[in-house]
C-alpha positions as CSV (number, residue, x, y, z in Angstrom):
1,M,52.3,77.3,-95.3
2,I,52.3,74.1,-92.8
3,N,55.4,72.6,-91.7
4,R,54.0,68.9,-92.5
5,E,57.1,67.3,-91.0
6,A,56.9,69.1,-88.0
7,L,53.1,68.3,-87.5
8,V,53.7,64.6,-88.2
9,R,56.7,64.0,-86.5
10,R,55.8,65.9,-83.3
11,H,52.7,63.2,-83.0
12,N,55.6,60.2,-83.5
13,P,54.2,57.8,-80.7
14,V,56.8,56.6,-78.1
15,V,57.3,53.7,-76.0
16,R,59.2,53.2,-72.9
17,G,57.5,49.6,-71.5
18,F,55.2,46.8,-72.6
19,D,51.8,48.1,-73.0
20,K,49.2,46.5,-74.1
21,F,47.4,49.2,-75.8
22,S,50.6,50.6,-77.2
23,S,51.7,48.0,-80.2
24,L,53.1,49.5,-83.5
25,T,52.3,49.0,-87.0
26,V,54.0,49.3,-90.1
27,G,52.2,48.3,-93.3
28,N,50.9,49.5,-96.9
29,G,47.0,49.3,-97.1
30,N,47.4,45.8,-98.8
31,Y,50.0,44.3,-96.0
32,A,50.6,45.1,-91.9
33,F,53.2,44.1,-89.0
34,T,52.4,44.9,-85.5
35,V,55.4,44.9,-82.8
36,D,56.2,45.2,-79.3
37,P,58.5,47.3,-78.0
38,T,61.8,44.8,-79.4
39,G,60.6,45.8,-82.6
40,L,59.4,42.4,-83.6
41,Q,56.7,39.6,-82.0
42,T,58.6,38.9,-79.6
43,F,55.9,38.7,-76.6
44,P,52.9,38.5,-78.1
45,R,50.9,36.9,-75.0
46,L,51.2,39.8,-73.1
47,Y,49.1,41.7,-75.6
48,E,46.1,38.9,-75.7
49,N,42.9,39.4,-73.7
50,G,42.1,43.0,-74.4
51,G,44.9,44.5,-75.7
52,V,46.0,45.7,-79.5
53,E,47.6,42.4,-80.5
54,L,50.6,41.4,-82.6
55,G,49.0,40.7,-86.2
56,H,50.5,39.9,-89.2
57,Q,48.3,39.7,-92.4
58,S,47.6,40.2,-95.8
59,N,44.8,40.8,-98.2
60,W,45.3,37.9,-99.7
61,A,45.7,35.6,-96.8
62,W,42.8,33.9,-95.8
63,H,42.5,30.3,-94.1
64,T,39.4,28.1,-94.0
65,S,39.3,25.3,-91.7
66,P,38.2,21.6,-93.1
67,N,34.5,21.1,-94.2
68,P,34.0,17.4,-93.6
69,M,30.1,18.1,-94.1
70,G,30.5,20.2,-96.8
71,Y,28.8,23.0,-96.2
72,E,27.7,25.3,-98.5
73,V,26.2,28.9,-98.4
74,D,24.2,28.0,-101.2
75,K,22.6,25.2,-99.9
76,F,21.9,26.7,-96.5
77,P,18.3,26.4,-95.8
78,K,15.7,29.6,-96.2
79,T,14.4,29.9,-92.8
80,Y,12.7,33.4,-93.1
81,Y,10.0,34.2,-95.4
82,K,7.9,37.3,-96.5
83,T,5.8,38.4,-98.8
84,F,7.3,41.8,-100.2
85,N,6.3,43.7,-103.4
86,G,3.8,40.8,-104.2
87,R,6.2,38.0,-104.1
88,E,7.6,35.5,-101.3
89,I,11.3,35.8,-100.5
90,G,13.1,33.3,-98.5
91,F,16.3,34.4,-96.6
92,P,19.1,32.7,-95.0
93,Y,18.4,33.4,-91.2
94,M,18.9,32.0,-88.2
95,P,18.7,33.8,-84.7
96,R,22.3,33.9,-82.8
97,E,20.4,32.2,-79.6
98,E,20.0,29.0,-82.4
99,A,23.4,28.8,-84.2
100,S,23.4,25.5,-85.1
101,E,27.0,23.8,-86.5
102,E,26.2,24.3,-90.1
103,Y,25.4,28.1,-89.2
104,R,28.7,28.6,-87.4
105,W,31.0,27.1,-89.7
106,L,29.2,29.6,-93.0
107,R,29.8,32.6,-90.7
108,M,33.3,32.0,-89.5
109,N,35.0,30.5,-93.1
110,P,37.2,31.7,-94.4
111,H,38.9,33.3,-91.9
112,R,41.9,35.9,-92.1
113,L,45.5,34.6,-91.3
114,H,48.0,35.1,-89.1
115,L,51.7,35.2,-91.8
116,G,53.7,34.1,-89.3
117,A,55.7,35.8,-85.8
118,V,58.8,37.1,-86.6
119,Q,60.6,37.8,-83.1
120,F,63.6,37.4,-81.0
121,L,64.6,34.7,-79.1
122,P,66.4,36.8,-76.0
123,A,68.1,34.5,-73.2
124,L,69.8,35.1,-70.0
125,P,73.4,34.7,-69.8
126,S,71.6,31.6,-68.2
127,G,70.5,30.4,-71.3
128,E,67.1,30.4,-69.5
129,P,64.8,32.5,-71.6
130,A,64.7,36.3,-71.0
131,M,60.9,37.6,-69.5
132,P,59.7,40.9,-70.6
133,E,61.0,42.8,-67.3
134,D,64.7,41.3,-68.1
135,L,64.7,44.3,-70.7
136,Q,65.3,47.4,-69.3
137,G,65.8,51.3,-70.9
138,I,63.3,50.9,-73.4
139,E,62.7,53.4,-76.3
140,Q,60.7,52.8,-79.0
141,T,59.3,55.3,-81.4
142,L,57.5,55.0,-84.7
143,D,58.4,57.9,-87.6
144,M,55.5,58.3,-89.4
145,W,57.2,60.2,-91.7
146,T,59.3,57.4,-93.1
147,G,57.2,54.4,-91.9
148,T,59.8,53.2,-89.8
149,I,59.7,51.7,-86.4
150,F,63.4,52.2,-84.3
151,S,63.5,50.5,-80.9
152,S,66.2,50.1,-78.5
153,F,66.4,47.9,-75.3
154,S,68.9,46.6,-73.0
155,L,69.4,42.7,-72.0
156,S,72.4,42.0,-69.4
157,G,73.5,45.5,-69.8
158,E,74.1,45.0,-73.4
159,T,71.9,47.6,-76.1
160,A,70.0,46.2,-78.6
161,S,68.6,48.3,-81.6
162,V,66.2,47.6,-84.1
163,L,65.2,49.0,-87.4
164,T,61.3,47.6,-89.0
165,C,59.8,48.7,-91.9
166,C,57.7,47.2,-95.0
167,H,57.7,48.1,-98.6
168,P,55.3,50.0,-99.9
169,D,54.1,47.8,-103.0
170,E,55.0,44.2,-102.0
171,D,54.5,42.3,-98.5
172,I,57.8,42.6,-97.9
173,L,59.4,43.1,-94.1
174,A,63.1,44.6,-93.5
175,I,64.4,43.9,-90.0
176,S,67.7,45.2,-89.2
177,V,69.6,44.3,-85.8
178,K,72.6,45.7,-83.9
179,S,73.8,44.3,-80.8
180,S,76.3,42.6,-79.3
181,L,73.8,40.1,-77.5
182,L,73.5,38.5,-81.0
183,V,77.5,37.4,-81.0
184,S,77.3,36.0,-77.5
185,G,74.1,34.1,-78.6
186,Q,71.8,35.8,-76.6
187,L,69.7,37.2,-79.2
188,K,68.6,35.2,-82.0
189,L,65.9,35.7,-84.8
190,A,63.0,33.3,-84.8
191,L,60.4,32.7,-87.7
192,R,57.4,30.8,-86.4
193,F,54.5,29.8,-88.3
194,P,50.6,29.2,-86.8
195,Y,47.8,27.3,-87.9
196,G,44.9,29.6,-88.6
197,S,41.7,31.0,-86.2
198,A,38.4,31.0,-86.5
199,D,37.8,32.7,-83.2
200,F,36.6,36.4,-82.8
201,G,39.1,38.6,-82.5
202,G,42.9,37.8,-81.7
203,A,46.0,38.0,-84.7
204,G,44.4,35.3,-86.5
205,A,46.6,32.7,-84.7
206,V,46.6,28.9,-83.3
207,W,50.0,28.3,-81.9
208,D,49.6,24.8,-80.7
209,R,48.4,22.8,-83.4
210,A,51.5,21.7,-85.2
211,E,50.2,18.5,-86.4
212,A,47.1,20.4,-88.2
213,H,49.7,22.4,-90.8
214,Q,53.0,21.9,-92.5
215,T,55.7,24.5,-93.2
216,E,58.2,22.9,-96.1
217,V,61.8,24.5,-96.7
218,I,61.8,24.5,-100.5
219,E,64.9,26.1,-101.3
220,L,67.8,26.4,-98.5
221,R,71.5,27.8,-99.6
222,D,73.7,30.9,-98.0
223,A,71.9,33.5,-96.5
224,F,68.6,32.8,-98.3
225,A,65.5,30.1,-97.4
226,R,62.1,29.6,-99.4
227,F,59.6,28.0,-97.6
228,S,55.9,26.6,-98.6
229,R,53.4,27.2,-96.1
230,T,50.2,24.5,-96.4
231,L,47.0,25.0,-94.4
232,D,44.3,22.5,-95.2
233,Q,43.4,23.9,-98.7
234,D,45.4,26.9,-98.4
235,R,49.1,27.6,-99.6
236,Y,51.4,30.6,-99.1
237,F,55.1,31.1,-99.5
238,V,57.4,33.2,-97.7
239,T,61.2,33.5,-98.9
240,A,63.7,35.4,-96.8
241,E,67.4,36.6,-97.0
242,W,69.7,38.0,-94.7
243,S,73.4,39.4,-94.4
244,N,75.0,37.1,-92.4
245,G,74.2,33.8,-90.0
246,T,72.6,30.7,-89.8
247,I,68.8,29.3,-89.9
248,A,68.1,26.2,-88.6
249,C,64.8,24.4,-87.8
250,D,63.9,24.1,-84.0
251,S,64.1,19.9,-83.6
252,A,60.8,20.4,-81.3
253,D,58.4,22.7,-83.3
254,P,58.5,22.1,-87.1
255,H,57.3,25.6,-87.8
256,L,60.1,27.4,-85.6
257,F,63.4,28.5,-87.5
258,T,65.9,30.2,-85.9
259,L,68.5,32.4,-87.4
260,S,71.7,33.0,-85.7
261,S,74.6,35.3,-86.4
262,D,78.3,35.9,-85.1
263,K,78.3,39.0,-86.2
264,D,76.8,42.4,-84.2
265,E,74.7,43.2,-87.2
266,I,72.4,41.3,-89.0
267,E,69.6,42.7,-91.6
268,L,66.6,40.0,-93.0
269,V,64.1,40.7,-95.7
270,I,61.0,38.3,-95.8
271,R,58.3,38.4,-98.6
272,F,55.2,37.0,-98.4
273,T,53.2,36.0,-101.2
274,K,50.2,33.6,-102.0
275,A,51.8,32.3,-105.2
276,E,55.6,31.3,-105.6
277,C,57.4,34.1,-106.3
278,A,61.0,33.8,-107.9
279,D,61.8,37.6,-108.6
280,P,64.9,38.7,-106.5
281,L,64.2,40.1,-103.4
282,P,65.5,43.9,-102.7
283,D,68.3,44.5,-100.1
284,M,67.2,46.3,-96.7
285,A,68.5,49.9,-98.1
286,E,66.0,49.6,-100.8
287,V,63.3,49.1,-98.3
288,I,64.0,51.6,-96.1
289,S,64.3,54.0,-99.1
290,C,61.1,53.3,-100.9
291,S,59.1,53.6,-97.1
292,A,60.6,56.8,-96.4
293,K,59.8,57.9,-100.3
294,Y,55.9,56.6,-99.9
295,W,55.7,57.9,-96.4
296,S,56.7,61.3,-97.6
297,N,54.5,61.5,-100.6
298,F,51.5,60.7,-98.5
299,W,52.2,63.7,-96.3
300,N,53.1,66.1,-98.3
301,S,50.6,65.3,-101.6
302,G,47.4,65.0,-99.1
303,A,45.5,67.5,-96.9
304,A,47.2,68.5,-93.5
305,V,45.3,70.3,-90.6
306,E,47.2,72.3,-88.0
307,L,45.5,73.1,-84.5
308,A,48.5,74.0,-82.0
309,E,48.1,77.4,-82.2
310,S,44.7,77.1,-81.0
311,Q,43.2,78.4,-77.6
312,D,41.8,75.6,-76.4
313,E,43.9,73.0,-74.5
314,R,42.3,70.1,-76.0
315,A,43.5,71.2,-79.5
316,L,47.1,69.0,-79.5
317,E,45.2,66.0,-78.6
318,L,42.8,66.3,-81.2
319,E,46.1,67.2,-83.8
320,R,47.5,63.8,-82.2
321,R,44.3,61.8,-83.2
322,I,44.0,62.9,-86.7
323,I,47.9,62.7,-87.4
324,L,47.4,59.1,-85.8
325,S,44.4,58.4,-87.9
326,Q,45.8,59.6,-91.1
327,Y,48.9,56.7,-90.5
328,L,47.0,53.9,-89.0
329,T,44.0,54.0,-92.1
330,A,46.8,53.9,-94.5
331,V,48.4,51.5,-93.2
332,Q,45.0,49.4,-92.5
333,S,42.4,50.6,-94.5
334,S,43.8,51.8,-98.4
335,G,44.1,48.3,-99.9
336,S,42.7,46.7,-102.8
337,L,39.6,45.4,-100.4
338,P,37.3,47.4,-98.2
339,P,39.0,47.0,-94.7
340,Q,37.6,44.8,-91.8
341,E,36.7,47.2,-89.0
342,T,40.1,46.2,-87.1
343,G,42.2,46.1,-90.2
344,L,45.3,43.8,-90.9
345,T,46.1,43.8,-87.1
346,M,43.3,41.8,-85.5
347,N,40.3,39.5,-86.5
348,S,37.3,40.6,-86.1
349,W,33.8,39.0,-87.5
350,A,36.5,36.0,-88.4
351,G,38.5,38.6,-90.4
352,K,35.6,39.8,-93.1
353,F,34.6,43.2,-93.7
354,H,31.8,45.0,-93.2
355,L,30.3,46.8,-96.0
356,E,28.3,49.2,-94.4
357,M,31.1,50.2,-92.4
358,H,33.0,51.0,-95.9
359,W,31.8,54.7,-95.9
360,W,33.4,55.3,-92.3
361,H,36.6,53.2,-93.4
362,S,37.3,55.5,-96.9
363,V,35.1,58.2,-97.4
364,H,38.0,60.3,-95.6
365,F,40.4,59.6,-98.4
366,A,38.9,61.4,-101.0
367,L,38.4,64.5,-98.7
368,W,41.7,64.8,-97.5
369,N,42.6,64.9,-101.2
370,R,43.6,60.9,-101.5
371,P,40.9,60.1,-104.1
372,E,43.3,57.2,-104.9
373,L,42.9,55.4,-101.9
374,L,39.3,55.6,-102.0
375,A,39.1,54.4,-105.7
376,N,41.5,51.4,-104.3
377,N,38.6,49.5,-102.6
378,L,36.0,51.2,-104.3
379,G,37.0,49.2,-107.4
380,W,36.3,45.7,-106.0
381,Y,32.3,46.2,-106.3
382,G,33.1,46.2,-110.3
383,E,34.4,42.6,-109.1
384,I,31.4,41.3,-107.4
385,L,29.1,43.0,-109.2
386,H,27.6,40.0,-110.5
387,K,26.9,38.3,-107.8
388,A,25.5,41.2,-106.2
389,Q,23.2,41.1,-109.4
390,E,22.5,37.6,-108.5
391,L,21.8,38.3,-104.9
392,A,19.1,40.9,-105.8
393,H,17.5,38.5,-108.7
394,S,17.4,35.5,-106.2
395,Q,15.2,37.6,-104.0
396,G,12.9,38.9,-107.4
397,Y,14.8,42.2,-107.2
398,E,16.3,44.6,-110.2
399,G,20.0,45.6,-110.2
400,A,22.5,45.0,-107.7
401,R,22.1,44.0,-103.7
402,W,25.3,44.6,-102.4
403,P,26.4,42.3,-99.0
404,K,27.1,42.9,-95.8
405,C,29.6,41.2,-94.2
406,V,32.0,39.5,-96.5
407,T,35.4,38.1,-97.8
408,E,37.0,38.7,-100.9
409,E,34.6,36.9,-102.7
410,G,31.8,39.0,-101.8
411,I,29.2,36.3,-100.2
412,N,27.0,36.6,-97.4
413,A,27.1,34.0,-95.1
414,P,24.0,32.9,-93.4
415,C,23.1,35.3,-90.7
416,F,20.4,36.6,-88.1
417,I,21.1,40.4,-89.8
418,E,23.5,40.0,-93.1
419,P,20.3,39.3,-95.3
420,F,18.5,42.3,-94.0
421,L,20.4,45.3,-93.9
422,I,20.5,47.9,-96.3
423,W,21.9,51.1,-95.6
424,Q,25.6,49.7,-97.7
425,Q,23.3,49.6,-100.6
426,P,24.0,53.7,-101.8
427,H,27.5,53.8,-100.5
428,P,29.5,53.0,-104.1
429,I,27.0,55.4,-105.2
430,Y,28.1,58.4,-102.6
431,F,31.8,57.1,-103.2
432,A,31.3,57.8,-107.1
433,E,30.1,61.1,-106.3
434,L,32.5,61.9,-104.1
435,L,35.1,61.3,-106.5
436,Y,33.3,63.0,-109.3
437,S,33.3,66.1,-107.2
438,I,36.8,66.4,-107.2
439,G,37.8,65.6,-110.5
440,Q,34.5,66.8,-112.2
441,D,35.3,64.2,-115.3
442,R,33.7,62.0,-117.9
443,E,36.4,59.1,-116.8
444,T,34.9,59.0,-113.4
445,L,31.4,58.5,-114.9
446,E,32.4,56.1,-117.1
447,R,34.6,54.0,-114.8
448,Y,31.5,53.9,-112.3
449,S,28.8,54.0,-114.0
450,E,27.8,50.8,-114.0
451,I,27.9,50.7,-110.3
452,V,26.1,53.4,-109.6
453,F,23.3,52.8,-111.6
454,Q,22.9,49.0,-110.5
455,S,22.8,50.1,-107.1
456,A,19.9,52.3,-107.8
457,E,18.1,50.0,-109.9
458,F,18.0,47.8,-106.9
459,M,17.0,50.8,-104.5
460,A,14.0,51.5,-106.8
461,S,12.7,47.6,-107.0
462,F,13.4,47.5,-103.0
463,A,10.5,50.0,-102.2
464,D,7.5,48.9,-101.8
465,W,4.4,50.8,-103.1
466,D,1.4,51.3,-100.2
467,N,-1.3,51.7,-102.1
468,Q,-3.2,52.9,-99.0
469,S,-1.3,56.0,-98.4
470,K,-0.3,56.2,-101.7
471,R,3.8,56.2,-101.0
472,Y,6.9,54.3,-101.5
473,V,8.2,52.4,-98.3
474,L,11.1,50.6,-97.2
475,G,10.7,47.6,-95.5
476,P,9.8,45.3,-93.4
477,P,11.8,42.9,-93.5
478,L,14.8,45.4,-92.9
479,A,17.3,45.9,-90.3
480,P,18.3,50.0,-90.1
481,A,21.9,51.0,-89.1
482,Q,20.4,51.2,-85.6
483,E,20.5,47.7,-85.7
484,I,18.2,47.0,-82.4
485,F,15.5,46.9,-84.0
486,D,13.3,44.0,-85.5
487,H,13.7,43.4,-88.8
488,A,10.4,41.9,-89.3
489,V,8.6,44.6,-88.1
490,T,10.5,47.9,-88.7
491,M,9.5,49.9,-91.4
492,N,11.0,53.4,-93.5
493,P,13.9,54.0,-90.8
494,A,15.1,58.1,-91.3
495,F,18.3,57.4,-92.2
496,E,17.9,54.6,-94.9
497,L,14.8,56.8,-96.2
498,A,17.6,59.8,-96.6
499,Y,20.0,57.6,-97.8
500,W,17.4,56.4,-100.7
501,A,16.4,60.0,-101.6
502,F,19.8,60.8,-102.1
503,G,21.2,57.5,-103.6
504,L,18.6,57.7,-106.3
505,S,18.9,61.4,-106.8
506,V,22.7,61.4,-107.6
507,A,21.8,58.4,-109.8
508,I,19.5,60.3,-111.6
509,Q,22.2,63.0,-112.2
510,W,24.9,60.7,-113.4
511,R,22.1,59.5,-116.4
512,E,22.0,63.1,-117.3
513,R,25.8,64.0,-117.3
514,L,26.2,61.1,-119.4
515,G,23.3,61.9,-121.6
516,L,21.4,59.0,-121.2
517,P,17.3,59.2,-120.7
518,R,15.8,59.3,-117.4
519,V,14.8,56.1,-115.5
520,E,10.9,56.7,-114.9
521,K,10.8,54.2,-112.0
522,W,13.6,56.2,-110.2
523,D,11.8,59.6,-110.2
524,Q,8.5,57.9,-109.6
525,V,9.9,56.4,-106.2
526,L,11.8,59.7,-105.4
527,E,8.7,61.8,-106.0
528,H,6.3,59.5,-103.9
529,L,9.3,58.3,-101.2
530,S,8.1,58.4,-97.8
531,P,9.3,61.5,-95.7
532,L,11.4,61.0,-92.7
533,P,9.5,59.8,-89.2
534,V,8.5,63.0,-87.3
535,S,6.9,62.9,-83.5
536,E,6.6,65.6,-81.2
537,G,8.6,67.7,-83.6
538,L,11.3,65.0,-83.0
539,Y,13.1,62.7,-85.8
540,V,13.0,59.1,-84.8
541,A,14.5,55.9,-85.4
542,A,12.3,54.5,-88.0
543,E,8.0,54.7,-88.4
544,T,7.9,51.9,-86.3
545,A,9.9,53.5,-83.6
546,M,7.7,56.6,-83.3
547,D,8.1,56.8,-79.4
548,T,12.4,56.5,-79.8
549,F,12.4,59.6,-76.9
550,S,9.0,59.6,-75.5
551,G,9.3,56.0,-74.6
552,G,12.8,55.8,-74.4
553,T,13.0,52.2,-76.3
554,G,15.1,53.2,-79.0
555,I,18.2,55.6,-77.7
556,D,20.7,53.2,-77.4
557,D,23.1,51.8,-80.0
558,H,23.7,54.5,-83.0
559,P,21.4,57.8,-82.6
560,T,21.4,57.7,-87.2
561,M,18.3,60.0,-87.1
562,L,21.0,62.7,-87.1
563,A,22.4,61.1,-89.8
564,P,20.8,62.5,-92.8
565,L,21.7,66.1,-92.1
566,G,25.6,65.1,-91.1
567,I,26.6,62.0,-93.4
568,L,24.1,63.5,-96.1
569,P,23.8,67.0,-97.1
570,G,19.8,67.0,-95.7
571,L,18.2,65.8,-98.5
572,M,14.2,65.7,-96.9
573,T,15.6,67.4,-94.0
574,D,14.0,70.4,-91.9
575,T,16.9,72.2,-90.0
576,E,14.9,72.8,-86.8
577,T,13.3,69.5,-86.4
578,M,16.8,68.1,-86.6
579,R,18.6,70.5,-84.4
580,R,15.9,69.8,-82.0
581,T,16.8,66.2,-82.3
582,L,20.3,66.7,-81.9
583,H,19.8,68.2,-78.3
584,E,17.4,65.3,-77.4
585,V,20.0,62.8,-78.2
586,M,22.7,65.0,-76.1
587,R,20.2,65.0,-73.4
588,L,18.6,61.2,-73.2
589,W,21.0,59.1,-75.4
590,K,22.8,55.8,-73.3
591,W,26.4,56.6,-74.6
592,K,27.6,53.1,-73.0
593,D,26.2,51.7,-75.8
594,T,27.2,54.0,-78.9
595,W,29.9,53.0,-81.5
596,G,33.1,55.1,-82.3
597,W,31.7,56.2,-85.1
598,D,28.6,57.9,-83.7
599,Y,30.7,60.9,-82.4
600,P,31.9,61.8,-85.4
601,M,28.6,61.5,-86.9
602,M,26.7,63.3,-84.1
603,A,30.0,66.0,-84.9
604,M,29.1,66.7,-88.9
605,T,25.2,67.1,-88.2
606,A,26.4,69.8,-85.2
607,A,28.1,71.6,-87.8
608,R,26.0,71.6,-90.5
609,L,23.9,73.1,-87.9
610,G,25.9,75.6,-87.1
611,E,27.2,74.6,-83.6
612,G,30.7,74.3,-84.0
613,Q,31.5,74.0,-79.9
614,L,29.2,71.3,-80.0
615,A,31.1,69.6,-83.0
616,V,34.4,69.9,-81.5
617,D,32.8,68.9,-78.1
618,L,32.1,65.4,-79.7
619,L,34.9,64.8,-81.0
620,L,36.1,65.2,-77.9
621,I,34.0,64.0,-75.9
622,D,34.9,61.7,-72.4
623,R,33.1,58.5,-73.7
624,T,34.9,54.9,-73.0
625,K,33.9,54.0,-77.2
626,N,35.4,57.6,-78.1
627,T,39.2,56.8,-76.3
628,Y,42.3,57.2,-78.8
629,L,45.1,54.5,-77.0
630,P,48.4,55.9,-77.2
631,N,49.1,54.2,-80.6
632,G,46.1,56.3,-82.4
633,H,43.6,53.5,-82.4
634,N,39.7,53.7,-81.5
635,F,39.3,51.9,-78.2
636,Q,35.6,50.4,-78.0
637,T,36.0,47.1,-75.4
638,S,38.0,44.6,-74.5
639,R,36.6,42.7,-76.8
640,L,37.0,45.4,-80.0
641,P,40.1,46.9,-78.4
642,I,40.7,48.6,-82.1
643,Y,38.2,50.1,-84.3
644,L,39.0,51.9,-87.6
645,P,35.5,53.1,-88.8
646,G,35.9,55.4,-85.8
647,N,39.6,56.6,-87.0
648,G,37.9,57.2,-90.4
649,G,35.1,58.6,-88.8
650,L,37.3,61.2,-87.0
651,L,38.7,62.6,-90.3
652,T,35.9,62.7,-92.2
653,A,34.2,65.2,-89.8
654,V,37.7,67.4,-89.3
655,A,37.6,67.4,-93.0
656,M,34.3,68.8,-93.2
657,M,34.6,71.1,-89.9
658,A,38.1,72.5,-91.6
659,G,37.2,72.3,-95.3
660,G,33.3,73.0,-95.4
661,W,31.0,71.1,-97.5
662,L,29.3,72.1,-100.7
663,G,26.3,74.6,-100.6
664,G,28.0,75.2,-97.1
665,P,29.2,78.8,-95.4
666,D,31.6,80.2,-97.6
667,T,34.2,81.0,-94.3
668,A,37.1,79.0,-93.2
669,A,37.0,75.9,-91.3
670,P,32.6,76.6,-91.1
671,G,32.1,73.5,-88.6
672,F,34.6,75.1,-86.2
673,P,33.9,77.5,-83.1
674,Q,34.1,80.9,-85.1
675,D,34.7,82.8,-81.2
676,G,38.5,82.6,-82.2
677,S,39.4,79.6,-79.6
678,W,40.5,77.5,-82.6
679,T,43.0,78.6,-85.0
680,V,42.3,75.9,-87.6
681,R,45.2,75.8,-90.1
682,F,44.8,73.6,-93.1
683,E,45.6,73.0,-96.7
684,G,44.3,71.0,-99.8
685,L,41.1,69.6,-98.1
686,N,38.4,68.7,-100.7
687,K,34.7,69.5,-99.6
688,M,32.4,67.0,-98.5
689,L,29.2,66.6,-100.5
């Protein structure tokens, strides 16, 4: 039996200085708060320009910039037309290089909002502001077993101890500070509110536009304050309660409130809500207790994998990545909405989430025996089903067409690629089937049947009959997962063909399980779907890219020709052709153009092919975009320093390699090397499809 507490705690991140890649986060899946070594957001500028910024976000917190021109998605002109299935379809398309003001506004609104910095205002004995270099003896630990950050530092020879955690069920932040610096006035707490930012990246905050938003104190009494925040047409509320001390508004900044105490200990609890809330705040002890109980249950109830007894010297590093990725995805990606690629810490693509990435964010939850966390954001598809149906019907299709890059409203903005991407379409079918494979219960079938059937209905109507070759084809127009190809001409990408076959076959099984008649069109498309494109004995990117390897014209971005036997269980796939393709990818691919989830994708293909050593090597390959920072985040570039699809992909691959897959070898850890170099102990994993 694995000692789970020891397993988790030996990988607790420890920070002993200011490092823009070592910021730490507490959160609950719908809400997160990221801190520097002071335990608060005291020096945010140190983490800008390529670091993991000090975000403070919630799934409900969005901001929309002023819209004096009255831009609306529905009114954006259809600028690209294509005759498809005998009908002319219009798409809200605009090349990036021709982006208009209307296009930019619709793309970037709404955007996620930084709820406010909770920070120290540290000062020297002279009264001058203290700088980061003035803080000494920094020692900070994220205790993942309790979801608590413990921080200590000294200023002017005096020590400060800080505890930071959040409530597991509400957007409530709890902070405890112990220091004589509070009494001397060298350490004050502050709450500072920003305007929203529509820029790519950053923490979703603009700090120098005080005139553009309003902060109103709507209630103030002893050790209690309630604020109303207004940013253009958006509003939210903040309630704070503290153990002792006095709060005051800064005379120079109407959005800055300082909390001073004449005692050497202070506790502060803050709630953030979209609507005004009069419920009593829990005290500090209750938040700490709830957090500890939640995280202990999280680690004990899910699956566990331990690698420490392995001979391979890389085992502890892989184990570190596994533990930190579980924590980060639970904090950032397990809430009521599909997560954005930078979670609740930074804004990427205005904070909107990419549905094609949802697979990488959330499949692992079910494999690690936490299916309820996948179900949390799968339910959102039902909420936007009518909009997905409207999108499909507006283009003359049946069923529901799922969008790509959206907010909680589920409506695509105009884009150069959003209208054409399709590999998100079968995702809800995969999610539902994975949940069913765990429970084997009729309740799951009934709960998700409409999502499954409407997804399949679109897929069947999207496939175009080619009368000359007597087969169904996909596209054009079509943007494949390997996004480098021209949507106007791309046809029959390998991964999408395999995913169409998988999705339709699963949907047919669901009808049979529910005692419903088969749908003739689904059977027809499945039976006559084009085969995966092959050239010179290798799977290639698409039928319109047969020179993928021979011409070297498509050996960058995602090597998704490997996905049909890796992500998917191999329907339509020849094992040896896939093996040759994998090795050709290893020989020729342009690694600098890959992304974080490509490495676990390739590892899963290697695992299903029985090449466990290559699978492990791919998980740990020394490439920039396979870097895992001290805080566990998957680094990509200075523009995208965190990338949660990489963390989720890693967990999916490890679960599959350790726990196996349906129809796979009946051996322990079938995806790892079988030569004794790896000792893989695991509990509670569910098999991958």
